[in-house]
C-alpha positions, 0 to 999 in steps of 0.5 A: 807055317810061321813060328813068330807072333809077328809073322803070324800076324803078317800071315792073317794080313796077307790072307785078308788082303789076298781076298780083297784083291781077288774080289776086286778082280772078279768085279772088274772081269764081270763089269768087263764082260757085262760090257762085251755082252752089251756091245755084242748086242748092240745096245748103245745106252747100255754099253755107255752105261757099262763102259762108265762102270767099267771105267769106275771099276778099274779106277778104284782097283788102281787106286787101291793098288790092286792093279797098276795105274798103267794097266787100268788105263790100257784097259780103259783105252782098249775097251773104249776103242773097241766100242767105238770101232763097233759103231757105238759111240761113247757119250762119256767125257774124257777124264781131264788128264786125258782130255789135256793129252788128247788136246795137246799136239805132238812136238 
């Protein structure tokens, strides 16, 4: 246990941050589970909504620095690829940066 007053305050802050981070990570996991379940049921409308929800959850977590932004991008890429490989095409527009990267030709 911390002895100094400032260390006690830091411990309280760390506990509070940990709870919030765990809550956000749980939201990510549950959103991904819903998406995978909708893909298995081959419900394209619900799948696109679920994918949109996963994108939103991952972007929020990355902006709060709960997860790294590259991890969020990697998960979004893999999940959208999973959706397209199962013949359920997502009708979600690409983010501006992703769209620019997609349209650029490799040099």
